[in-house]
C-alpha positions, 0 to 999 in steps of 0.5 A: 716788192715796191714799184720800180723807181722810175725817176723824177716825174715831169709835168705834162699839162698842155704838152703836145705829145700825142699825134692821135690827139690831133687826128681830126686836124689838117695834116699839112697844118699839123706838120708845118706847126711841128716844123716851126716848133722843132726848128733849131732856132727854137730849141733850148741850147742843151738840145742843140745836139739833136740837129746837125752842126753842119746843117742841111737845107730846109727841104732836108729837115722837112723830109726828116720831119715828114718821115717822123710823122709817117712813122707815128701814123703808120706803125709796123704790122705784127709781121713786120715787127717779127721780121725786123726782130729776126733780121737782127737776131739771125745775123747775131746768131751766125756771128755767135756760131762763127765765134765758137768756130774760131775757138774750135779751130784754135783748140784743134790746132793745139790739140794735135801738139805732142806736149800733153800740157798744151791743150789743158793750158790752152783751155785754162787760158781761154777760161781766164781770158773770158772770165777776167777779160772779155766778160768785162769788155762785153758788159761795159760795151753793152751799155751802148744798147741803152745810150746809142739805141735811145739816141738813134731812136731820138734822131740825136745822131751827133751823140752816138759817136761821142758815146762810142769813143767814151765807151772805148775809153771807159773799157780801156780804163776798167781793164787796166788791172787785168792788163797788169795782172796778165802782163806781169806774169803773176798768174804763174804763181797765183794759179798754184795758190788756188789749187791749179796744177803748177805744170799748167800755170806757167804756159797758161800765164805766158799764153795770156801775156801773148793774148793781151793785144787781142783783149785790147783789140776786142774793145774796138770790135765790141764797141763798134758792133754795139754802135752799129747794132744800136742802129739796127745793123747786125750784118757787119758784125756777122761778116767780120766774124765769118771773115775771122772764121775763114782766116783762123785755120791759116792763122792757127795751124800756120803759127802753131805748126808752121808753114813752108818749112817754118817750124812754128811757135807751138802753144805760143802760136795760139796766142799770136793767132788770137791776136791776128784773128781779132785784128782781122775783125777790127779791120773789117769793122773799121773799113765798113764804118769808114766807108759808111760814114766817111767815104760813101757820103757825109750823111743823108737827110734821114740820118745825117752823119754824126761824125761832123763837128765831133769834139773829142773833148766831149767824149772825155767827159761824162765817164761817171754817167756811162759807168752808171749803165756800164757797171750794172751791165758787167754785173748782169753778164758776169753773174749769169756767166760765172754761175756755170763755172761754179756748177762745173766746179761743184760737179768736180766735188761729186763722188764720180767726178770725171763722169759728173764733169763730163755730163755737165759740160756736154749738157751745156753743149747740147743747149748752146745753140738754142741758148745762143739763138734766144740770146740773139733774139733778146739782143734784137729786142733790146735794140728795137725797144731802145729805138722805140723809147728814144723815139718817144713811142711807149705803145710801140715799145710795149708791143715789141716786148709782147711780140718778142716774148711770143716769138722767143717762146715759139722758137724755144719750143721748136728748138727744144723739139729739135733737140729732143728728136735728135737726142740720140744722134747728138749724144752719140756724136758727143761721146762714146761712153755708155755711162755718160750717154745714159746720164745725158739722156736722163738730164736732157728733159731738165735741159729742155725746160731750162732752154724755154725759161732762158728764152724768156729771160733773154728777152726780158733782160734785153728790155731792161738793158734797152730802158737803162734798168741794168741795175734791176737786172743785176739784182734779179740775176744775183737773187735768182742764180746766186741766192736761190739757184746755187743753194738749191743745186747744192741741196739737191746734188749733195744733200739729197744725193741726186748728183748731176741731175740735182745740179741741173735741176737747181739751175733750171729752177733758178732760170724759171724763177728768174723768168717769173721775176722779170715778167712781174717786174717788166710786163706788170710793173713797167710804166712805159710813159715814164720810161719814155720820159727817162729816155728823153732826159737821157738823150732827147726826143719826143714825149711819146705817142700817148701823151696827156689826154687833157691836151685833146680837150683843152686845144681848140686849134693846132697852132695854139696847141703847138705854141703852148707845147713849145713854151712848155717844152722850153720851160720844162727842159730848162728846169730839167737841165740843171737837175739831170744826174746824167749829163750826156748832152754836154 
């Protein structure tokens, strides 16, 4: 396979891009020269967004630059990197568990209704909601991992609120077809056309109409969570989901069954409850965001508030550049998500369809928590690598990837060992059917192998999102799961007669090929210095820690080196400014 297209090269001759190259010079002279070079008066116009429009004192700028120098000179230790990754992945894992808990509460409330079609209609509505609504919003919001993460690393804080509002506008525009489909009630006659039970189509369509406000509110919650996550803040999203989980029993049972003599809304109450829970999440997140950025302070020296001087006109531009990252994110999410739905449908075509579908579903439940932790660690990796690339640190980004791969491998092995040791009680808790239990025990080794592969896929996919290579990730996802995995599953499951075991083996083989392909592309083919330059073109920032080795030989004193670097920076930036295809700093 050809080398990845890293973008147009840029001249590095004479650039001041390596702190190590000037380690022998006086640090005070070095810092003062850097401050002179990066003062707002000496920065090209298109880079003016790097600095607060409501400027702080010179002492505040000095402190900010001193902290940048300290960060470059004292990189975090291996233990600190692991701690920072876990500090983000842990809250994300709890957030995911809480989100699952909210769905279980709604299912429990509807499952006790006397109508036999209530629970199947809810399950169908939830599946359609996730596939045709939430997956699109989640994928589009994931582009903020690249844009806001790199902007935060580059200390371009004024770009981040612009990207947040732009993301919300783009998400709203892209789900308008879904809003029209659900709101018109067309699913009531479309679902029977694709073989669904007409008795379930009408209540499911009505339920989706009631859940439309929840989808619109999820635009706010998903984008704000990604906005905060790009800054390394995962706790607010966790707290909001825990609050939603705490109030969901009151909403679900109260609206479905009624309270204090009120009769309740039945199945339709589940749709209203979903809106109430999502509204609670948005209220918690927006309260924290307003408190942090508006009420607490207008900004600090280390991180000025990016909302000062914000012009909404800026957010209304650059939609194509956002979609350049957002649409491949949607493809990455949907291609991996939908393959599970296809496998369940394939299991329904096997001779013993009831047992096959049950085994496929329960085996997925067994791997859900380990997969969720691996995915959380992959998201944490995306956050940290995006910050490193935006900050110009190619070495740190490469090191973070190696640390994350080792950490997720160790965690995957431990989680798989736990699932294997507790397989008896877990399977017994999921079903009492002896035949299903027997098949689950046979399938479990294949599930465990898939968990280990999925952990590597999560980290490598996070690295691609951090670097803005979502298009490569979507292509590899399609090749691994749809061009290879599904045909292998069909061959093993149907032609060779392996049944559910064949379907699971095909999925595991796809995950293994996916992991190997991503390792080859990222770990072996990535040019991290080029990724740093791409991040600089996208959001602004430093050239990187490595820089040009010739600068160390050519520079006789720090003032001359900084002067040459300043001239080179102005010339190079002016040349690039007219050629950028992603005008994010307008």
